[in-house]
N, C-alpha and C positions, 0 to 999 in steps of 0.2 A: 324728102322733104325740108325742109325750113328749120330750123328751132324755133318752139311753139311761143315763144313770148317774142319773136321777133316781131319789133314796131311798137313795144312798148317802153317808154322812158321813164324812169325813176330816178327821183334826185334825193341822193341819202347824205344825210349830215353827218361830219365824221364822227365815229363812237368806236369803242371796242368790245370784241367778246361779241353778241348775238346779233346786235344790229349788223356788221358788216358779213357775218356769216349768210345773214337772210340776203343780204347786198349779191353776195358769190352767188347764192342759191340761185338769184334772179339772174344773175349775168349767165352765170352757167347754162343757162335753158334759152338766151337768146334776146333777154332785155338790155336796152342800151340804160347801163347806170353809169349816174355822172356824181362823182364823189367829191363834194366840197370840204375840203380838208382845211384843217388850219394853221398859222405861222408855225412853223418848229415842228410840224408833227402833231401827232395825236398817241402815241404809244406811250403809255403810264411809265414803261420799264425803258423806252428809251431804246428800243429794239430799229432795227434797219428795215423801215417799211417798206423798201425794195424787195424785202425779202419774206414778207406777210402773204401767205397763199391766200389768206379770206379776203385781201384788198386785190386781187386778180382781174382781169378783165373788164376793169374801170375805165373809164374815162375821167381825168382828174382838172384839177382847179383849186387853187389856194387861195381863201379870202379868210379876212378877220372881219366876222359877224358881228363885232362889236361897235363894228363902223357903220354908218346909214347905207352909204353907197355899198357896200357889202351886201346887205341887209336886201336893199332894192333889187342885186343882181341875182338873188337867190329867187325872189318873188316872181321873178320877169322869166327867169328858168321853170319855175310851177306852174306859170301860165302855158307852157308848152309841153308839160308831163302827165304822164297817167297816175302817179304817185309821186310820196314822198316818203322817206325812213328817219325817222330821229330817235335817239337813243338818250335821251338828257333825262333828268329828275325832273318829276311833274313841276308845272311852270318856268321852268327855263327858258323852251324855248318861245311861252307866249311873252316873257320880259325880253327876248330877242325881238320881237316884231316876227317871230314867224309862226305862231301859232296855227292851230287849223281854223279857228274862226275868220284869223286875216287871211290865209292864204284861198282859202275856200270859196271866200269873197271874190278872186279873182278867178280861182278855176272850180265851180260847183262841181265836177265830177272828178275831184281829185279823190285818188286813197290815200290819205293821213295814216300812215303807220307808226304807231308810239310802241317803245319797245322798253322797259324798265322792269326793276328787281320783283319790287311788291304793288305793281298797279299804279293805277292815277288817284286812286282813292284810298282810305283806309287808316289805321294807327300805325302802320308802317312805311305808307308812302314815298314820307321824305326823307328815310332813314337808308344810310350808307350801308353796303354789302356787297357778298360778291357770290358764284354758285353757289358755292357750299353754305353758306347762308340761305338761300332762298329756298335750296331743296330739303334743309333740315328741318323746316315748317309743314311739310306736305304728307310726311311720315315714310317718305323716299330715304333720305339719309339713314334714318335709323335702323332700315333693313338690310345696309350693305357694309358688309365686314366681317370677319371669323366670329365665330363666338367666345367671348369672353374679354374680347377687345374693344378698344373704342371702335367706333362707325369707322370705315375706310374711305377718305374723298374717292370719289370716281372721277378723277381726273375733273374734267369742267365740261362732260358729255352731255349729263342730264340737263342743268339749268341753262348753261350758254347754247349751247349748239340744239340741242333735240327739245326742251320744254321753251326755250328761246328763240333760236332764230329760226329754226325749222317752223316751228308755229308760226311764228310772223309771217315767215314765207307762205304757207297755209293761208293766214288770214289774208293775205294782199292778192293773192289770186283769186280767194274766193271776193273778195270786194271787189275786186279789178271785175268779175263777172257780172257783180250784182250794179254795177255803176256803167257798165257797156248796154245793160238791160235798161236801165231807167234815168240816166244821165246825172243821177246824184251820187254823189262820194260818199265815202263810209270814212268813221274814225276808229282806229285798228286800239284798243287797249289789251298788251298783250305785256304781260308776266312772266317772270321765270318761275315766281313760286305758282301761279296758277298753272304753267302749262307741264311743272313737275310733278301738282297733283292729279293734273290729268293722266298723265304717263303712269301713274299708278292705279290706273281702271282694272287692270288684269289683276292686280295683288286683292284687289278690294273682290272680286268674282271668286279665289280661291280662300278668301278669308270668308265670304258668304257661304261657301261649302266646305267650310272645317277644314283645309287643307295648309290654312297661313296661320294658325294660332301656335305656335312654339317659339321661343327665344331665339332672337338673328343668330346665324348658323346652323339653324334644326331645320330649317323647313326646305319645300320641295325644290326652289330656285335660289337658294342663297347661299348652297355650298353644302346645305345639311344631308343631304340627300347623296349614297353614292355615287349612284348613277347621272349626275349632273352637277360635276368637280371636276377641278383641277388636280391633276398630280404631279411631282417629281420625278424628273428619270434619273439613271445611274449617272449621268452625263452633265448633271446638272440643269437641263430644260425642262421644260413641261408637257404635259399634253393636256387636253380637253375630252373629257365624256360627256355625252347630252344624250344619253339612253334613257329618254324619258319613257317612252311609250313600250309596252312589254316585247313586242317582237324585237325591239331594238338590243333591249336589254339581255333577250335570249339569245342575240346571236352574237353579244357581247360576252358572256358567258362560256356559250362554246367556243369561241376562239382564245379565250382563257384557260379551257378544259376546267370549268367549275359550274357545270353543266349537273353534276349530281351531288355537289356539296349542299348541303341543308341549310348553310349559313346563308345561301343566297335561293331559298325555296320562295321567299315573300316579298319579294320586289319593293311593295308599298308598304311594308311594316316598320313603321318609324323605329321599334323598339330595338331593330336588327341593324340599323343603318350604322351606328356606330362598329360594329365587329366587321359588318361587309365593307366600310371604307379602309378599315384599317388593315384588312386581308389584302384591298387591291392596291393600297399605298406600298404593301411590302412588294406584291408584283411586280410594279410599276416601276419602284423602283430597284430593280433586277438587272434593266437593260437599260440599253440608249434610247433616247426618243427616235431614233433611225431605224431601231430595229423595232420598235413599235410599231413606227408608220407601214413597214415592209409587212406586218404581220394585219393590222387592222385597218389600214383605209381601203381596202378592198370588198371588206365584209359587211358594209352598209349599218353601220352599227350607231353611227352617230359619233365619231370618230374625227378629232385633229390634232395638229400640233399647236401650242404656243408661241405663234411668231413674233418675232422684236419688230421695230418697225424696218430697219434695215432687210431683215429676211424674207419679210411681206412682199417686198419689190421684186424680188427673185423668185419667188413661187412661180411654178410651171401655170397654175389656174389664174391667177391676176396676173401672168403674163399675156398668158389666151386672150383672157377679157380685155385686156388692156387699162387696167384697174387704178394705172398711175399715167401722168403725164409729165413731161419733161420740157420748162421753158427757161434755156438760159442756164442750163445747168442746176437749176433747183428742181428736185424731181416735187410732185405733190399729187393728189387723190386726184382723179381724173371724175369730170360731173356725172352725178346720177341724180334721179332714177333715168334709164334711156329707156329713149322713145324708138322704135320698131321704123325701118324705114326714114330714120329721121338722121339730118347729119349733125355731128354732135359739134359743139363748141370747144375751139381749141384754148387753154386756158394761158392767158399772158399775164406776167407779171406786172404789178402795178408800177408806173413811173408818175412820181410826184410833180406835178404842174404840165402833164405832155400833153394836155388839150386847152388851155387858157386861150391861145387867139381863135381857136376854132370856136369854142363853146359861144367867147364873148361877141364873136362877130355875128353867130347864129340870132341872138338876142338882139342884135342894133346896136353894139356899145363897141365905141372908140375903141380898138386893141392897144391905141397906145395909151390911153388912160389906165395906169395900174393901181389896182384898187389897194390901200393900204391895209 
């Protein structure tokens, strides 16, 4: 079977973080994504965008959206598309002449996907920020990090990619299904702050059940529980223990010869967690990660090695699953999720302006005319 989004065309106005992540997710599953990049590039850190995995598998054309002829090219492309992705601050697309009202007049079935930090309205909607700022107001950031220390930035996985780009991709496909049934497009107001808040739903469930009421680093899933934590090994590497359920915890302490130790008699009593955790830390620090893997990996006790990015590439499970792909020497995650009996999209690294002439021809514009 072919990729599930084959036949879907998406116009992506160049941005950073969550918007290109959404474009990557759609392209990874078969959508034709045309990225409209800016003259000089769009990476604020000045990185080589040809090495940017988030931009893979796109068609590419560079246009100066401050020029009317370039705006018209985008509008003509939108007439042929199912959706558009933009990640500007509120009002910027409208000032460019590319807001939803303008474009949906030309394509009433358009899915107009807007990605911002704070949302299209609200007291902070026009303020700058990054992932760390957006997740800080959701209650999410305050829950991450060691006890007695400032909250720990969780890379930019929660705001940019989970609560942002992934949420936008979900919204896009949802709106696309609705548009194909009704013929009427939708405008998606996706904010990273909202997305991070939604991703805390499980923590709210624990809170309502009295299982998330202690300071950071003392709760079930924040490193407070000795059976859901990471430990250092003798060789300076780390392992992860996720034995939340009683049956997995029982297998773990049996493997560690602690089944008769009274300190481990009541798994879910928080008053005993500090003692248990200290004992486990001492035990795991006595041997190498390799030794613990040999001892625990086959015990089905929710044990795993904590691998670096480079180590993850070589792990037997990841190799068997084909979890990483290579294009022109650039190692990158393979598309996910997977679909049974479906051909996977092979990631191809992005090349600036790789499709300019073909894209212009498709909308009837003389390829000899080079937009400024």
